[in-house]
C-alpha positions in Angstrom: -61.0 -12.9 -9.9 -57.5 -12.0 -11.1 -56.8 -8.3 -10.9 -54.8 -6.9 -13.8 -52.0 -4.4 -13.2 -51.5 -1.8 -15.8 -48.0 -0.4 -15.8 -47.4 2.5 -18.1 -44.0 3.1 -19.5 -43.0 5.7 -16.9 -43.9 3.4 -14.0 -42.0 0.5 -15.7 -38.9 2.6 -16.1 -39.1 3.6 -12.4 -39.5 0.0 -11.4 -36.5 -1.1 -13.5 -34.3 1.6 -12.0 -35.4 0.6 -8.4 -34.6 -3.0 -9.1 -31.2 -2.0 -10.6 -30.3 0.2 -7.6 -31.4 -2.6 -5.3 -29.1 -5.1 -7.0 -26.2 -2.7 -6.8 -26.8 -2.1 -3.1 -27.0 -5.8 -2.4 -23.8 -6.5 -4.4 -22.0 -3.8 -2.3 -23.3 -5.2 0.9 -22.1 -8.7 0.0 -18.6 -7.3 -0.9 -18.5 -5.3 2.4 -19.5 -8.5 4.2 -16.8 -10.5 2.6 -14.2 -7.8 3.3 -15.2 -7.6 6.9 -14.6 -11.4 7.2 -11.0 -11.2 5.8 -8.3 -11.3 8.5 -5.9 -8.4 8.6 -2.7 -8.8 6.5 0.5 -8.5 8.6 3.9 -7.7 6.9 6.8 -9.1 8.9 9.9 -6.9 8.3 13.5 -7.9 9.2 15.1 -5.5 11.7 17.8 -4.3 9.3 15.5 -3.8 6.3 14.9 -0.4 4.7 13.8 0.7 1.3 11.0 -0.1 -1.2 8.7 -3.1 -1.0 6.5 -4.4 -3.8 3.8 -7.0 -3.4 2.6 -8.9 -6.5 -0.2 -11.5 -6.4 -1.2 -14.7 -8.3 2.4 -16.0 -8.3 2.9 -19.8 -8.5 6.2 -19.5 -6.7 4.9 -17.0 -4.2 4.5 -17.1 -0.4 1.5 -18.8 1.3 -0.4 -16.7 3.8 0.6 -17.9 7.3 -1.5 -17.7 10.4 -0.5 -14.8 12.7 -1.7 -13.5 16.0 -3.0 -10.4 14.2 -4.4 -12.1 11.1 -2.3 -13.7 8.3 1.3 -12.8 7.5 3.8 -12.3 4.7 7.5 -11.9 5.2 9.5 -9.2 3.5 12.6 -10.8 1.8 16.0 -9.1 1.5 15.1 -7.9 -2.1 11.9 -6.2 -1.0 9.8 -8.1 -3.6 7.0 -10.2 -2.0 5.4 -12.7 -4.4 2.1 -14.0 -3.1 0.3 -17.1 -4.3 -3.2 -15.8 -3.4 -5.0 -13.2 -5.5 -5.2 -9.5 -4.5 -9.0 -9.8 -4.0 -8.6 -12.8 -1.7 -6.1 -11.0 0.5 -6.9 -7.3 0.7 -9.9 -5.2 1.5 -10.5 -2.1 -0.7 -8.3 0.2 1.2 -6.6 1.1 4.5 -9.1 1.3 7.3 -8.3 3.7 10.2 -11.0 2.6 12.5 -10.4 -1.1 12.3 -6.9 -1.9 11.1 -6.7 -4.3 8.1 -2.9 -3.9 7.5 -0.1 -4.1 10.0 3.7 -3.8 9.7 5.8 -5.6 12.3 9.5 -5.4 12.7 11.1 -8.8 13.7 14.3 -8.3 15.7 17.2 -10.7 15.6 16.0 -12.1 18.9 12.5 -12.7 17.4 10.8 -9.8 19.2 7.9 -8.2 17.4 7.7 -4.4 17.3 4.6 -2.6 15.9 5.7 -0.1 13.3 4.2 3.4 12.8 2.5 4.2 9.5 2.6 7.4 7.5 0.4 7.8 4.4 -2.8 8.4 2.7 -4.5 11.7 3.0 -5.7 14.6 0.8 -6.6 18.3 0.7 -8.9 20.1 3.2 -10.6 22.6 1.0 -12.2 24.4 4.0 -8.9 25.1 5.7 -6.9 25.0 2.4 -4.3 22.7 3.8 -2.9 19.3 2.9 -3.2 16.4 5.4 -2.0 12.9 5.9 -2.6 10.1 8.4 -0.1 9.0 11.0 -0.7 5.8 12.9 1.5 5.4 16.0 2.9 2.2 17.5 -0.2 2.0 19.7 -2.4 1.9 16.6 -3.7 5.4 17.3 -4.4 7.4 14.2 -4.3 11.1 13.9 -4.6 13.6 11.0 -1.4 15.5 10.3 -1.9 18.8 8.7 1.0 20.4 6.8 0.6 24.0 7.8 3.0 25.4 10.4 0.6 28.4 10.9 -2.1 26.0 12.3 0.1 23.3 13.9 3.6 24.0 15.3 6.4 21.7 14.4 8.5 19.7 16.8 12.1 20.8 17.7 13.3 18.5 14.9 13.4 20.8 11.8 12.9 17.9 9.4 9.9 16.2 11.0 6.4 17.5 11.0 4.3 17.0 14.1 6.3 14.0 15.4 7.8 13.8 18.9 11.5 13.4 19.1 11.0 9.8 19.9 8.7 9.2 16.9 11.2 10.9 14.6 13.7 8.1 15.5 11.4 5.2 14.7 11.6 3.3 11.5 8.3 4.0 9.7 6.2 2.6 6.9 5.2 5.1 4.1 2.4 5.1 1.6 0.8 1.7 1.3 -0.8 2.0 -2.1 -1.2 0.6 -5.6 2.2 0.5 -7.4 2.9 3.5 -9.6 4.7 1.3 -12.0 3.0 -1.1 -14.4 4.4 -4.5 -13.7 4.3 -6.9 -16.7 4.2 -10.7 -16.4 7.1 -11.1 -18.8 9.6 -9.1 -20.8 8.4 -10.3 -24.2 4.9 -8.9 -23.7 6.3 -5.6 -22.6 8.6 -5.4 -25.6 5.7 -6.2 -27.9 3.6 -3.5 -26.3 6.3 -0.9 -26.6 7.0 -1.7 -30.3 3.3 -1.4 -31.1 2.7 1.5 -28.7 1.1 3.9 -31.3 -1.4 1.3 -32.5 -5.0 1.6 -31.1 -5.3 -2.2 -31.5 -2.1 -3.1 -29.6 -2.2 -6.1 -27.3 -1.7 -5.0 -23.7 -0.4 -8.3 -22.4 -0.8 -9.4 -18.8 -0.3 -6.8 -16.0 0.2 -8.0 -12.5 -1.8 -6.7 -9.5 0.8 -4.9 -7.4 0.9 -2.9 -4.1 3.9 -1.1 -2.6 5.2 0.7 0.4 8.5 2.0 1.7 10.3 1.4 5.0 12.4 4.4 6.1 13.4 6.5 9.0 11.7 9.9 9.0 14.9 11.9 8.5 17.0 9.7 6.4 18.0 10.3 2.8 15.7 8.2 0.6 16.6 9.1 -2.9 16.2 6.1 -5.3 15.1 3.8 -2.5 11.5 5.1 -2.2 8.9 2.9 -3.8 6.9 5.9 -5.1 10.0 6.8 -7.2 9.8 3.5 -9.2 7.1 4.2 -11.8 8.6 2.9 -15.1 6.8 0.1 -17.0 8.8 -3.1 -16.5 8.6 -6.8 -16.3 8.5 -8.7 -13.0 12.0 -10.0 -13.6 13.3 -6.5 -14.3 11.6 -5.2 -11.2 13.2 -8.0 -9.1 16.7 -7.3 -10.6 16.3 -3.6 -9.9 15.3 -4.1 -6.3 18.3 -6.4 -5.8 20.6 -3.8 -7.3 19.5 -1.3 -4.7 20.9 -3.4 -1.8 24.2 -1.5 -1.7 22.5 1.9 -1.9 20.1 1.0 0.8 23.0 0.1 3.1 24.8 3.3 2.3 21.8 5.4 3.2 21.4 3.4 6.4 25.0 3.8 7.4 24.9 7.5 6.7 21.8 7.9 8.7 23.2 6.2 11.8 26.5 8.0 11.4 24.7 11.4 11.5 22.5 10.4 14.4 25.4 9.0 16.5 27.2 12.3 16.2 24.1 14.1 17.5 
C-alpha cells in the first residue's frame, strides 16, 4: 500500500528553504575544496625593484605560471605590470590566508639567491580595544598582529617604524596585497565612451580587467607617487603600463635618497 504524504504550505516552504541552504553549503564546500587544491602563487621580484606592482589576468600576451618550489611563480618585470594568461579564479584563492600561506614574495638577487620577503598588510579595527591593527608576516613566515596604539604596545627605537626590530625596519617589504583601487579598462576607446556617456543610466560599461596590486618598499623610505594604493584613477591597460614605466626615474630617485640617508646613519 502506497502511503501518501501530505505537505501543507508551511512545511513545503521549510523544505524548499532547507534544500536551498543545503545547495549553498555544498557550493561553498566545493569552492573551498578547489581553493585548497590550488598551489600558492609566488612573485619573484628582482633585487633592485621597488614601487607599485599591478597584476592583470586573462591576457593573451601574459606570462604562463611556472612551477616553483613553493607553488607556481610569476616574475615582476621592470615596469611593475604583470600580465597573466590565466584567469584570476584559476590562480588565486579568495584572500590572503595567514595560517596556510597562499601567496609568497621572493627577492631574486643578482647571484640568483632567493630571499623570502616580509609582508605588511590587511587588518581592521578592534572595537573592543578601540585600536586599528594590521598583519605583519616576517621572513620566517610567522604572522603577528600589529596594533597601532603606543599606549598598548611600545615602539622600537626607530621613530618611523611601528613594532619592527631595527633589522626588520631595514628589510624591503611588500605592502597591501589587494584588489586594485583603480578600474583598469581593456582599451582606451571603451573608457572614453564610458566617460562621454557617464551621466546616462544605460551607459555601456565596457570590459574591466581583473586586477590585483601590491607595493614593494623599504619601511622608512619616501613612497609618494610610487605606492600602488595611490593609483586609483580609471584608465586603460595601455595607459596604466605607460604610467608605471614613467615612474622608473622617480623610483630610482627615492631609492637613491633612501640609501643615501641610511649610509649617513
